[in-house]
C-alpha positions as CSV (number, residue, x, y, z in Angstrom):
1,M,-86.7,65.2,-224.8
2,S,-88.8,66.5,-227.6
3,E,-88.3,70.0,-229.1
4,F,-91.6,71.1,-227.6
5,E,-90.5,70.1,-224.1
6,K,-87.2,71.9,-224.6
7,L,-89.0,75.0,-225.7
8,R,-91.4,74.8,-222.7
9,E,-88.5,74.4,-220.3
10,E,-86.7,77.4,-221.9
11,I,-89.8,79.5,-221.6
12,L,-90.3,78.5,-218.0
13,R,-86.6,79.2,-217.2
14,K,-86.8,82.6,-218.7
15,A,-90.1,83.3,-217.0
16,E,-88.5,82.3,-213.6
17,E,-85.5,84.5,-214.3
18,E,-87.8,87.4,-215.3
19,A,-89.8,86.8,-212.2
20,E,-86.7,86.8,-210.1
21,N,-85.5,90.0,-211.7
22,I,-88.9,91.6,-211.2
23,V,-88.9,90.6,-207.5
24,K,-85.3,91.8,-207.1
25,Q,-86.1,95.1,-208.7
26,A,-89.3,95.4,-206.6
27,E,-87.2,94.7,-203.5
28,E,-84.6,97.3,-204.5
29,K,-87.3,99.8,-205.2
30,A,-89.0,99.0,-201.8
31,R,-85.7,99.4,-200.0
32,A,-85.0,102.7,-201.8
33,I,-88.5,103.9,-201.0
34,L,-88.1,102.9,-197.4
35,E,-84.7,104.6,-197.1
36,R,-86.1,107.7,-198.7
37,A,-89.1,107.6,-196.4
38,K,-86.7,107.2,-193.4
39,K,-84.6,110.1,-194.6
40,E,-87.6,112.3,-195.2
41,A,-89.0,111.4,-191.8
42,E,-85.6,112.2,-190.2
43,D,-85.3,115.5,-192.1
44,K,-88.9,116.3,-191.1
45,R,-88.1,115.5,-187.5
46,R,-85.0,117.6,-187.5
47,K,-86.9,120.4,-189.2
48,M,-89.6,120.2,-186.6
49,E,-87.1,120.2,-183.8
50,E,-85.3,123.2,-185.3
51,E,-88.5,125.1,-185.7
52,E,-89.5,124.3,-182.1
53,R,-86.1,125.5,-180.9
54,K,-86.5,128.7,-182.9
55,R,-90.0,129.2,-181.5
56,V,-88.8,128.6,-177.9
57,R,-85.8,131.0,-178.5
58,A,-88.2,133.6,-180.0
59,E,-90.5,133.3,-177.0
60,M,-87.7,133.5,-174.5
61,A,-86.2,136.6,-176.3
62,S,-89.7,138.2,-176.3
63,E,-90.2,137.5,-172.6
64,I,-86.7,138.8,-171.8
65,A,-87.4,142.0,-173.7
66,R,-90.8,142.4,-172.0
67,V,-89.2,141.9,-168.6
68,R,-86.4,144.4,-169.4
69,V,-88.9,147.0,-170.5
70,E,-91.0,146.4,-167.4
71,L,-88.0,146.7,-165.1
72,R,-86.7,149.8,-166.9
73,N,-90.1,151.4,-166.6
74,K,-90.3,150.5,-162.9
75,L,-86.8,151.9,-162.4
76,L,-87.7,155.1,-164.2
77,S,-90.9,155.4,-162.1
78,L,-88.9,154.8,-158.9
79,K,-86.3,157.4,-159.9
80,E,-89.0,159.9,-160.8
81,K,-90.7,159.3,-157.4
82,Y,-87.5,160.0,-155.5
83,V,-86.6,162.9,-157.7
84,E,-90.0,164.5,-157.0
85,E,-89.6,163.8,-153.3
86,A,-86.2,165.5,-153.4
87,F,-87.7,168.6,-155.0
88,S,-90.5,168.6,-152.4
89,L,-88.0,168.5,-149.6
90,A,-86.0,171.3,-151.4
91,L,-89.2,173.4,-151.5
92,E,-89.9,172.8,-147.8
93,R,-86.3,173.8,-147.0
94,I,-86.6,177.0,-149.1
95,A,-89.9,177.8,-147.5
96,R,-88.3,177.6,-144.0
97,E,-85.4,179.8,-145.1
98,T,-87.6,182.6,-146.5
99,G,-87.8,185.8,-144.5
100,G,-84.1,186.5,-143.9
101,D,-81.9,189.2,-145.3
102,A,-80.7,187.0,-148.2
103,Y,-84.3,186.4,-149.2
104,R,-85.2,190.1,-149.0
105,K,-82.2,190.8,-151.3
106,K,-83.4,188.2,-153.7
107,L,-86.9,189.6,-153.7
108,M,-85.5,193.1,-154.6
109,E,-83.6,191.6,-157.5
110,L,-86.7,189.8,-158.8
111,V,-88.9,192.9,-158.5
112,S,-86.3,195.1,-160.3
113,K,-85.7,192.6,-163.0
114,G,-89.4,192.0,-163.5
115,A,-90.3,195.7,-163.7
116,L,-87.5,196.3,-166.3
117,T,-88.6,193.2,-168.2
118,I,-92.2,194.4,-168.4
119,G,-91.0,197.9,-169.2
120,E,-94.3,199.7,-168.6
121,P,-94.8,203.0,-166.6
122,E,-97.1,201.2,-164.1
123,V,-96.2,197.7,-162.7
124,Y,-98.0,195.8,-160.0
125,V,-96.3,193.3,-157.7
126,I,-98.1,190.3,-156.5
127,V,-96.7,188.4,-153.5
128,N,-98.0,186.0,-150.8
129,E,-99.5,187.3,-147.6
130,R,-96.3,186.8,-145.6
131,D,-94.1,188.8,-148.0
132,K,-96.4,191.8,-148.5
133,E,-94.8,194.0,-145.8
134,V,-91.3,193.2,-147.0
135,V,-92.2,193.9,-150.6
136,A,-93.9,197.1,-149.7
137,G,-90.6,198.3,-148.2
138,I,-88.8,197.2,-151.3
139,I,-91.2,199.1,-153.5
140,K,-90.5,202.3,-151.5
141,E,-86.8,201.7,-151.7
142,L,-86.9,201.3,-155.5
143,D,-89.1,204.3,-156.0
144,G,-87.6,206.6,-158.7
145,K,-84.8,204.2,-159.5
146,L,-86.3,202.2,-162.4
147,E,-87.0,203.5,-165.9
148,T,-88.5,202.1,-169.1
149,D,-86.5,201.8,-172.3
150,E,-87.9,205.1,-173.3
151,G,-86.6,206.7,-170.1
152,K,-90.0,207.0,-168.4
153,P,-90.0,206.3,-164.7
154,I,-91.5,203.0,-163.6
155,K,-94.1,203.3,-160.8
156,L,-94.3,200.2,-158.7
157,A,-97.4,199.3,-156.6
158,L,-98.3,196.4,-154.4
159,S,-101.2,194.5,-155.9
160,N,-104.4,193.7,-153.9
161,E,-104.1,190.2,-155.2
162,T,-102.4,187.6,-153.0
163,L,-100.0,185.0,-154.4
164,K,-100.5,181.4,-153.5
165,S,-96.9,180.5,-153.4
166,I,-94.2,179.8,-150.8
167,G,-92.3,182.8,-152.0
168,G,-91.1,184.9,-154.9
169,V,-93.1,187.4,-157.0
170,V,-95.3,187.9,-160.0
171,L,-95.4,191.2,-161.7
172,K,-97.8,192.6,-164.3
173,D,-98.7,195.8,-166.1
174,K,-101.8,197.7,-165.3
175,N,-103.8,196.1,-168.1
176,S,-102.7,192.5,-167.2
177,R,-101.2,192.0,-170.6
178,K,-97.6,191.5,-169.6
179,F,-96.5,189.2,-166.8
180,Y,-93.3,188.3,-165.2
181,F,-93.3,185.1,-163.2
182,A,-90.6,184.6,-160.6
183,T,-92.2,182.5,-157.8
184,I,-90.0,179.9,-156.1
185,E,-92.0,177.2,-157.7
186,S,-91.7,178.6,-161.2
187,I,-88.0,179.1,-160.8
188,L,-87.5,175.6,-159.6
189,N,-89.7,174.2,-162.4
190,E,-87.5,176.0,-165.0
191,L,-84.5,174.4,-163.4
192,K,-86.1,171.0,-163.1
193,P,-84.7,169.4,-166.3
194,S,-81.1,170.2,-165.4
195,L,-81.6,169.6,-161.7
196,R,-83.4,166.3,-162.4
197,V,-80.2,164.9,-164.0
198,K,-78.1,166.1,-161.1
199,V,-80.5,164.8,-158.4
200,A,-80.9,161.5,-160.1
201,K,-77.1,161.1,-160.4
202,T,-76.7,162.0,-156.7
203,L,-79.5,159.5,-155.7
204,F,-78.7,156.6,-158.0
205,G,-75.1,157.2,-159.2
Protein backbone atom coordinates (compact mmCIF):
# COMPACT_ATOMS: atom_id res chain seq x y z
CA MET A 1 0.00 0.00 0.00
CA SER A 2 1.40 3.29 -1.06
CA GLU A 3 1.87 6.22 1.31
CA PHE A 4 -0.93 8.07 -0.47
CA GLU A 5 -3.40 5.27 0.11
CA LYS A 6 -2.37 5.02 3.75
CA LEU A 7 -2.91 8.76 4.15
CA ARG A 8 -6.28 8.55 2.42
CA GLU A 9 -7.42 5.71 4.70
CA GLU A 10 -6.24 7.58 7.78
CA ILE A 11 -8.16 10.64 6.68
CA LEU A 12 -11.28 8.55 6.02
CA ARG A 13 -10.95 6.80 9.38
CA LYS A 14 -10.62 10.08 11.23
CA ALA A 15 -13.50 11.52 9.23
CA GLU A 16 -15.68 8.53 10.17
CA GLU A 17 -14.67 8.85 13.83
CA GLU A 18 -15.40 12.58 13.74
CA ALA A 19 -18.73 11.89 12.06
CA GLU A 20 -19.59 9.31 14.73
CA ASN A 21 -18.64 11.76 17.47
CA ILE A 22 -20.76 14.45 15.86
CA VAL A 23 -23.70 12.07 15.53
CA LYS A 24 -23.24 10.88 19.13
CA GLN A 25 -23.05 14.46 20.42
CA ALA A 26 -26.09 15.38 18.34
CA GLU A 27 -28.00 12.41 19.74
CA GLU A 28 -26.98 13.35 23.29
CA LYS A 29 -28.02 16.96 22.70
CA ALA A 30 -31.29 15.77 21.19
CA ARG A 31 -31.94 13.53 24.20
CA ALA A 32 -31.07 16.40 26.56
CA ILE A 33 -33.35 18.77 24.66
CA LEU A 34 -36.12 16.16 24.69
CA GLU A 35 -35.70 15.52 28.42
CA ARG A 36 -35.66 19.25 29.12
CA ALA A 37 -38.74 19.71 26.94
CA LYS A 38 -40.49 16.87 28.78
CA LYS A 39 -39.54 18.37 32.15
CA GLU A 40 -40.67 21.83 31.08
CA ALA A 41 -43.92 20.40 29.76
CA GLU A 42 -44.46 18.50 33.02
CA ASP A 43 -43.62 21.59 35.08
CA LYS A 44 -45.99 23.64 32.94
CA ARG A 45 -48.73 21.03 33.32
CA ARG A 46 -48.26 20.95 37.09
CA LYS A 47 -48.23 24.74 37.23
CA MET A 48 -51.42 24.91 35.17
CA GLU A 49 -53.05 22.29 37.40
CA GLU A 50 -52.00 24.19 40.53
CA GLU A 51 -53.27 27.47 39.08
CA GLU A 52 -56.55 25.78 38.19
CA ARG A 53 -56.84 24.36 41.70
CA LYS A 54 -56.15 27.82 43.16
CA ARG A 55 -58.74 29.37 40.84
CA VAL A 56 -61.35 26.77 41.80
CA ARG A 57 -60.56 27.18 45.51
CA ALA A 58 -60.81 30.98 45.19
CA GLU A 59 -64.15 30.70 43.37
CA MET A 60 -65.44 28.27 46.01
CA ALA A 61 -64.28 30.54 48.84
CA SER A 62 -65.91 33.54 47.16
CA GLU A 63 -69.16 31.65 46.64
CA ILE A 64 -69.16 30.37 50.23
CA ALA A 65 -68.56 33.93 51.51
CA ARG A 66 -71.38 35.25 49.30
CA VAL A 67 -73.79 32.58 50.51
CA ARG A 68 -72.83 33.25 54.14
CA VAL A 69 -73.45 36.99 53.72
CA GLU A 70 -76.75 36.29 51.98
CA LEU A 71 -77.86 33.89 54.71
CA ARG A 72 -76.76 36.30 57.46
CA ASN A 73 -78.70 39.14 55.84
CA LYS A 74 -81.78 36.94 55.47
CA LEU A 75 -81.48 35.88 59.11
CA LEU A 76 -81.11 39.50 60.26
CA SER A 77 -84.09 40.49 58.13
CA LEU A 78 -86.14 37.63 59.58
CA LYS A 79 -85.10 38.54 63.12
CA GLU A 80 -85.99 42.19 62.54
CA LYS A 81 -89.37 41.16 61.13
CA TYR A 82 -90.22 39.09 64.20
CA VAL A 83 -88.86 41.75 66.56
CA GLU A 84 -91.07 44.39 64.91
CA GLU A 85 -94.04 42.02 65.14
CA ALA A 86 -93.29 41.54 68.84
CA PHE A 87 -93.26 45.32 69.34
CA SER A 88 -96.53 45.66 67.43
CA LEU A 89 -98.13 43.03 69.63
CA ALA A 90 -96.78 44.83 72.70
CA LEU A 91 -98.34 48.10 71.50
CA GLU A 92 -101.67 46.37 70.92
CA ARG A 93 -101.56 44.87 74.40
CA ILE A 94 -100.67 48.23 75.97
CA ALA A 95 -103.50 49.87 74.02
CA ARG A 96 -105.96 47.34 75.45
CA GLU A 97 -104.71 47.94 78.98
CA THR A 98 -104.93 51.75 78.93
CA GLY A 99 -107.76 53.28 80.91
CA GLY A 100 -107.27 51.61 84.28
CA ASP A 101 -106.04 53.05 87.58
CA ALA A 102 -102.43 52.10 86.84
CA TYR A 103 -102.60 53.93 83.52
CA ARG A 104 -104.12 57.03 85.16
CA LYS A 105 -101.34 57.01 87.74
CA LYS A 106 -98.75 56.78 84.96
CA LEU A 107 -100.38 59.69 83.11
CA MET A 108 -100.17 61.81 86.26
CA GLU A 109 -96.46 60.98 86.61
CA LEU A 110 -95.82 61.91 82.98
CA VAL A 111 -97.76 65.19 83.21
CA SER A 112 -95.92 66.17 86.41
CA LYS A 113 -92.50 65.25 85.03
CA GLY A 114 -93.20 66.95 81.70
CA ALA A 115 -94.39 70.19 83.32
CA LEU A 116 -91.34 70.35 85.59
CA THR A 117 -89.02 69.53 82.67
CA ILE A 118 -90.44 72.36 80.56
CA GLY A 119 -90.34 74.62 83.62
CA GLU A 120 -92.54 77.43 82.26
CA PRO A 121 -95.47 79.18 84.01
CA GLU A 122 -97.91 77.98 81.34
CA VAL A 123 -97.82 74.42 80.06
CA TYR A 124 -100.30 72.76 77.71
CA VAL A 125 -101.03 69.04 77.74
CA ILE A 126 -101.88 67.23 74.50
CA VAL A 127 -103.52 63.80 74.67
CA ASN A 128 -105.64 61.57 72.47
CA GLU A 129 -109.42 61.91 72.41
CA ARG A 130 -110.00 59.00 74.79
CA ASP A 131 -107.70 60.36 77.52
CA LYS A 132 -108.90 63.99 77.51
CA GLU A 133 -111.42 63.53 80.32
CA VAL A 134 -108.94 61.62 82.49
CA VAL A 135 -106.17 64.18 81.94
CA ALA A 136 -108.56 67.07 82.62
CA GLY A 137 -109.11 65.53 86.07
CA ILE A 138 -105.35 65.09 86.54
CA ILE A 139 -104.77 68.76 85.67
CA LYS A 140 -107.29 69.82 88.34
CA GLU A 141 -105.64 67.50 90.84
CA LEU A 142 -102.18 68.95 90.14
CA ASP A 143 -103.38 72.57 90.24
CA GLY A 144 -101.15 74.61 92.56
CA LYS A 145 -98.78 71.71 93.26
CA LEU A 146 -96.11 72.34 90.61
CA GLU A 147 -93.57 75.17 90.47
CA THR A 148 -90.81 76.33 88.14
CA ASP A 149 -87.18 76.42 89.28
CA GLU A 150 -87.76 80.10 90.14
CA GLY A 151 -90.65 79.17 92.43
CA LYS A 152 -93.40 80.38 90.10
CA PRO A 153 -96.55 78.24 89.98
CA ILE A 154 -97.01 76.16 86.84
CA LYS A 155 -100.46 76.49 85.31
CA LEU A 156 -101.53 73.40 83.39
CA ALA A 157 -104.16 73.47 80.66
CA LEU A 158 -105.59 70.88 78.31
CA SER A 159 -104.65 71.71 74.72
CA ASN A 160 -107.28 71.91 71.98
CA GLU A 161 -105.00 69.72 69.88
CA THR A 162 -105.66 65.99 69.77
CA LEU A 163 -102.80 63.54 69.95
CA LYS A 164 -102.71 60.74 67.40
CA SER A 165 -101.33 58.10 69.70
CA ILE A 166 -102.56 55.05 71.57
CA GLY A 167 -101.68 56.76 74.84
CA GLY A 168 -99.34 58.94 76.82
CA VAL A 169 -98.89 62.71 76.64
CA VAL A 170 -97.09 65.55 74.89
CA LEU A 171 -96.52 68.80 76.78
CA LYS A 172 -95.45 72.19 75.43
CA ASP A 173 -95.03 75.77 76.60
CA LYS A 174 -97.43 78.49 75.40
CA ASN A 175 -95.06 79.55 72.58
CA SER A 176 -94.52 75.97 71.37
CA ARG A 177 -90.77 76.32 71.82
CA LYS A 178 -90.32 73.65 74.45
CA PHE A 179 -91.78 70.17 74.16
CA TYR A 180 -91.88 67.07 76.30
CA PHE A 181 -92.76 63.87 74.44
CA ALA A 182 -94.01 60.92 76.45
CA THR A 183 -96.37 59.00 74.20
CA ILE A 184 -96.42 55.24 74.54
CA GLU A 185 -94.89 54.98 71.06
CA SER A 186 -92.05 57.41 71.83
CA ILE A 187 -91.28 55.68 75.13
CA LEU A 188 -91.21 52.31 73.41
CA ASN A 189 -89.01 53.69 70.60
CA GLU A 190 -86.50 54.97 73.18
CA LEU A 191 -86.40 51.53 74.75
CA LYS A 192 -86.23 49.72 71.41
CA PRO A 193 -82.42 49.30 71.21
CA SER A 194 -82.20 47.54 74.58
CA LEU A 195 -85.53 45.77 74.15
CA ARG A 196 -84.54 44.58 70.66
CA VAL A 197 -81.65 42.59 72.14
CA LYS A 198 -83.87 41.06 74.82
CA VAL A 199 -86.70 40.26 72.41
CA ALA A 200 -84.30 38.77 69.85
CA LYS A 201 -82.69 36.65 72.57
CA THR A 202 -86.11 35.46 73.73
CA LEU A 203 -87.25 34.65 70.19
CA PHE A 204 -84.03 33.17 68.79
CA GLY A 205 -81.97 32.21 71.84
